[in-house]
C-alpha positions in Angstrom: 0.0 0.0 0.0 2.9 2.3 0.6 4.1 1.8 -2.9 0.7 2.8 -4.3 0.7 6.0 -2.1 4.2 6.9 -3.5 3.0 6.0 -7.1 0.0 8.3 -6.6 2.2 11.1 -5.5 4.5 10.6 -8.5 1.8 10.3 -11.2 -0.8 12.5 -9.5 -0.1 15.3 -12.1 -0.7 12.8 -14.9 -3.9 11.6 -13.4 -5.1 15.2 -13.1 -4.1 16.0 -16.7 -5.9 12.9 -18.1 -9.0 13.6 -16.0 -9.1 17.2 -17.4 -8.8 16.0 -21.0 -11.4 13.2 -20.5 -13.8 15.7 -18.9 -14.1 17.4 -22.3 -13.7 14.4 -24.5 -16.4 12.3 -22.9 -19.2 14.7 -23.7 -20.5 15.0 -20.2 -20.2 11.2 -19.4 -17.8 11.9 -16.5 -14.2 11.1 -16.0 -14.2 8.0 -13.8 -15.7 4.6 -14.4 -16.7 2.7 -11.2 -17.9 -0.9 -11.5 -18.4 -3.7 -9.0 -15.8 -6.5 -9.5 -14.9 -9.6 -7.5 -11.6 -9.4 -5.7 -9.8 -11.9 -3.4 -12.1 -14.6 -2.2 -14.6 -13.2 -4.7 -15.4 -10.3 -2.3 -17.0 -7.5 -4.3 -15.3 -4.0 -4.5 -15.7 -1.1 -6.9 -12.8 -0.8 -9.4 -11.9 2.7 -10.4 -10.7 3.4 -14.0 -10.7 6.4 -16.3 -13.8 6.4 -18.5 -12.8 6.2 -22.1 -16.3 6.0 -23.7 -19.3 8.2 -23.8 -22.8 7.2 -22.5 -24.4 7.6 -26.0 -27.5 5.5 -26.6 -29.4 4.4 -29.6 -33.1 5.1 -30.3 -34.0 2.0 -28.3 -32.3 3.5 -25.2 -29.5 1.0 -25.1 -25.9 1.9 -25.0 -24.3 2.1 -28.5 -21.6 -0.5 -29.2 -18.2 0.1 -27.7 -16.6 1.0 -31.0 -19.1 3.9 -31.4 -18.7 5.2 -27.9 -15.0 4.9 -27.6 -13.6 8.5 -28.1 -10.4 9.4 -29.9 -8.9 10.5 -26.6 -10.2 7.3 -25.0 -8.4 5.2 -27.6 -5.1 6.9 -26.8 -5.7 6.6 -23.0 -6.4 2.9 -23.4 -3.5 2.3 -25.8 -1.1 3.8 -23.2 -2.9 1.9 -20.4 -3.5 5.3 -18.6 -7.1 4.2 -17.9 -5.6 1.9 -15.2 -3.9 4.6 -13.2 -6.9 5.3 -10.9 -6.7 1.7 -9.7 -3.8 2.9 -7.6 -6.5 4.0 -5.2 -7.9 0.4 -5.2 -4.4 -0.8 -4.2 -4.2 1.9 -1.5 -7.5 0.6 -0.2 -6.3 -3.0 -0.2 -8.8 -4.2 -2.8 -6.1 -4.8 -5.5 -2.4 -5.4 -5.9 0.0 -4.2 -8.6 0.3 -7.7 -10.0 -2.4 -10.4 -10.1 -5.3 -11.6 -12.2 -7.3 -8.7 -13.7 -10.7 -8.2 -11.9 -13.4 -9.3 -14.3 -17.1 -8.4 -14.1 -19.3 -9.8 -11.3 -21.7 -11.5 -13.8 -18.9 -13.8 -14.9 -18.7 -15.5 -11.4 -21.3 -18.2 -12.1 -19.6 -19.0 -15.4 -16.3 -20.1 -13.9 -15.4 -23.8 -13.4 -14.1 -24.6 -9.9 -10.6 -24.5 -11.3 -11.1 -21.1 -12.9 -12.6 -19.8 -9.7 -9.1 -20.2 -8.1 -8.1 -16.9 -9.7 -9.8 -15.4 -6.7 -7.4 -16.9 -4.2 -5.2 -13.8 -4.6 -5.9 -10.1 -4.9 -6.6 -8.9 -8.4 -3.9 -6.8 -10.1 -3.5 -3.9 -12.5 -1.4 -6.2 -14.6 -0.8 -10.0 -14.5 0.5 -13.1 -16.2 -2.3 -13.1 -18.7 -1.8 -9.4 -19.6 1.8 -10.0 -20.5 0.9 -13.0 -22.6 -1.7 -11.3 -24.9 -4.0 -9.2 -22.8 -7.3 -8.8 -24.6 -5.9 -10.4 -27.8 -6.1 -13.9 -26.4 -9.2 -15.9 -25.5 -10.8 -15.8 -22.1 -10.0 -19.5 -21.7 -6.3 -18.8 -22.2 -6.4 -15.8 -19.9 -7.9 -18.0 -17.2 -5.2 -20.6 -17.7 -2.6 -17.9 -17.2 -4.4 -16.6 -14.1 -4.3 -20.1 -12.5 -0.6 -20.5 -13.5 0.0 -17.2 -11.6 -1.9 -18.4 -8.5 0.1 -21.7 -8.5 3.5 -20.0 -9.1 3.1 -16.8 -7.0 6.5 -15.4 -6.1 8.5 -12.2 -5.9 10.4 -13.2 -9.0 7.3 -13.9 -11.1 5.9 -10.5 -10.0 9.2 -8.8 -11.0 9.1 -10.6 -14.3 5.5 -9.5 -15.0 6.3 -5.9 -14.0 9.1 -5.6 -16.5 7.2 -7.5 -19.2 4.3 -5.1 -18.6 6.4 -2.1 -19.3 7.5 -3.6 -22.6 3.9 -4.5 -23.6 2.6 -1.0 -22.8 5.4 0.7 -24.7 4.6 -1.6 -27.7 0.9 -1.2 -27.2 0.3 -4.9 -27.7 -3.0 -6.8 -27.0 -5.1 -3.7 -26.2 -8.2 -5.0 -27.8 -9.5 -8.3 -29.2 -9.2 -8.8 -33.0 -12.1 -7.1 -34.7 -13.3 -5.5 -31.4 -13.0 -2.0 -30.0 -12.4 -3.6 -26.6 -13.1 -7.2 -25.8 -16.2 -9.5 -26.2 -18.0 -10.5 -23.0 -17.0 -13.8 -21.4 -19.7 -16.5 -21.9 -18.0 -19.4 -20.0 -16.7 -21.0 -23.2 -14.5 -18.4 -25.1 
C-alpha cells in the first residue's frame, strides 16, 4: 500500500491531466468509471478506472456498441494503459495489488469452473501473467489458464518478471483489444 501511495504522488499530475482532458472528450459522461468487481475470495469491490467511452445511446435507449462510444482520446488513453492509473486508489484501499489476475465483471462469477474460480485466491492486479501474454488479444479461456498459473506459481520473481514485461507491452501497445473489437467481447463461459 505504501508503494501505491508513492505512485499516486509521482503520477498525480498525470492523473489530473488525463482527468481534465477526458472531462471534455467524454461529452459529459464523466471522468471515472466505477464498477463492482470480484476481488480476493470473490469479495466485491468497486474498481476505479478512467472512463474512455461516452454514454451515448441508440433510439432504443440501449448503449451504443463500444466501437461507437470509444472516443479518440479514449483510444489513446487505453492504448497507453493510462485508464488503469486510478486503480492505484484500489491498491491503496487494499482491494487490489499491482500484480495479479485482472478483476473481471461480477456477472462472470457463475460461469467459472471450480478450477477457474481459483483466480480469486489472490488479490486482483492492475497487470498480470495473462496481460503480458496477450492481454485482450487472447481468448478468455487462455487468460484463465494464465491466471491459474500465476496463482500456482506466485513469487516475488514472477511478479518482478511481470512488472518488466508489462512495461515492454505497454510501450509496444500490444494486445489492447480483441481482434475485430474496440475492446473485448464478453465472457460466456466458453470463449
